C-alpha positions in Angstrom: 131.4 178.0 113.6 134.5 177.1 111.4 134.7 173.6 113.1 131.0 173.0 112.4 131.4 174.0 108.8 134.4 171.7 108.4 132.4 168.9 110.0 129.6 169.5 107.5 132.0 169.5 104.5 133.6 166.3 105.8 130.2 164.6 106.2 129.1 165.6 102.7 132.4 164.4 101.2 132.0 161.1 103.1 128.5 160.6 101.8 129.6 161.3 98.2 132.5 158.9 98.5 130.3 156.2 100.1 127.8 156.5 97.2 130.6 156.3 94.7 132.0 153.2 96.4 128.6 151.6 96.5 128.1 152.3 92.7 131.5 150.8 92.0 130.7 147.7 94.0 127.3 147.3 92.3 129.0 147.6 88.8 131.6 145.1 89.8 128.9 142.7 91.0 126.9 143.1 87.8 130.0 142.5 85.6 130.9 139.4 87.7 127.3 138.1 87.5 127.3 138.6 83.7 130.7 136.8 83.4 129.2 134.0 85.4 126.2 133.8 83.1 128.5 133.6 80.0 131.0 131.1 81.5 129.4 128.0 79.9 128.6 129.8 76.6 132.2 130.9 76.3 133.3 127.2 76.4 131.3 126.1 73.3 132.8 126.3 69.9 131.9 125.1 66.3 134.0 125.3 63.2 134.3 123.7 59.7 137.1 121.3 59.0 138.1 119.3 55.9 138.7 115.5 56.0 141.9 115.1 54.0 142.0 112.4 51.4 138.3 112.6 50.5 136.8 114.1 47.4 136.5 117.9 48.0 132.7 117.8 47.7 132.5 115.2 50.6 135.3 116.4 52.8 133.6 119.1 54.9 132.7 118.3 58.5 131.5 120.4 61.4 133.4 120.1 64.6 131.6 121.0 67.8 133.5 121.3 71.1 131.8 121.8 74.5 134.6 122.4 77.0 132.2 123.1 79.8 131.4 120.6 82.5 127.7 120.6 81.6 125.6 119.6 78.5 124.1 122.2 76.1 120.7 121.8 74.5 119.0 122.5 71.2 122.2 123.2 69.3 121.7 124.6 65.8 124.7 125.1 63.5 124.4 127.1 60.3 127.1 126.6 57.7 128.0 127.0 54.1 130.2 125.0 51.8 131.7 124.8 48.3 130.5 122.2 45.8 131.6 121.5 42.3 128.9 121.8 39.6 129.7 121.7 35.9 133.4 122.2 36.6 132.7 125.3 38.7 132.9 125.9 42.4 129.6 127.0 43.9 128.8 128.2 47.4 125.8 126.5 49.0 124.1 126.7 52.3 124.3 123.4 54.2 121.2 122.0 55.9 121.2 123.1 59.5 122.9 120.7 61.9 120.5 120.3 64.9 121.4 118.3 68.0 118.9 118.0 70.9 121.5 117.4 73.7 125.3 117.8 73.4 127.3 116.6 76.3 130.7 117.9 77.3 133.3 116.8 74.8 134.2 117.0 71.1 132.2 115.5 68.2 132.5 115.8 64.5 129.5 115.7 62.1 129.8 114.8 58.4 127.3 115.5 55.7 126.3 112.3 54.0 125.4 112.0 50.2 121.7 112.6 50.9 122.6 115.9 52.6 121.8 114.8 56.1 124.2 115.1 59.0 125.5 111.9 60.5 125.2 111.1 64.2 128.6 112.5 65.1 131.9 110.8 65.7 134.9 111.4 68.0 138.0 113.0 66.6 140.0 109.8 66.9 137.6 108.1 64.4 139.0 110.3 61.7 142.4 109.9 60.1 143.3 113.4 59.1 141.3 116.6 59.7 142.3 120.2 59.1 140.3 123.3 60.2 139.1 125.4 57.3 140.5 128.8 58.2 140.8 130.9 55.0 137.7 130.1 52.9 135.0 132.7 52.9 132.6 130.1 51.6 133.3 127.0 53.7 132.5 128.0 57.2 130.2 128.0 60.2 128.3 131.2 59.9 126.5 131.0 63.2 125.4 128.6 65.9 122.9 128.7 68.7 122.3 126.7 71.8 120.7 126.7 75.3 123.1 126.4 78.3 122.4 124.3 81.4 120.7 127.2 83.1 118.2 127.7 80.3 119.8 130.8 78.6 119.8 130.8 74.8 123.1 132.0 73.1 124.2 132.8 69.6 127.8 133.0 68.3 128.5 134.5 65.0 131.3 133.7 62.5 133.3 136.7 63.8 133.2 135.3 67.4 130.7 137.6 68.8 128.6 135.9 71.5 125.2 137.3 72.4 122.3 136.2 74.6 119.2 135.5 72.5 115.8 136.5 73.8 113.4 133.6 74.2 110.8 133.0 71.6 107.3 134.5 72.5 105.7 131.1 72.8 108.3 129.7 75.2 
């Protein structure tokens, strides 16, 4: 009788441990799958820089760097800048930078006098650029893009990356 009771306890303990191990493996697989989904998104960055030697109201550029090995699609960058009006600095929202397809690499977009973004240039086409790191007004506030697998992502100015639900008509 004592042996049977010990065998029953051992069997119950083994089942509990087996379930715990299975849940742990499922959780590890889910985390690994989520990391895989985020891999390309984690390799895309955008920030504001200043082109040194240009008038301050024409010096801001947006740098976009896709370090992944695949293109991203439907990139939208939202940013703000400082302009001078009547001897005063004023924060303005820039027009949205939209790029249909962005290949792996690093491009820089300047805002032309008509407030439209140029076609993008390589970093070696600029003489001197400096990232804008301390201004609360001159910055990329958010950007969105679709990765190569069709997932839409948004990164905020604080670095938080989130998956964006598709629009209802998509």
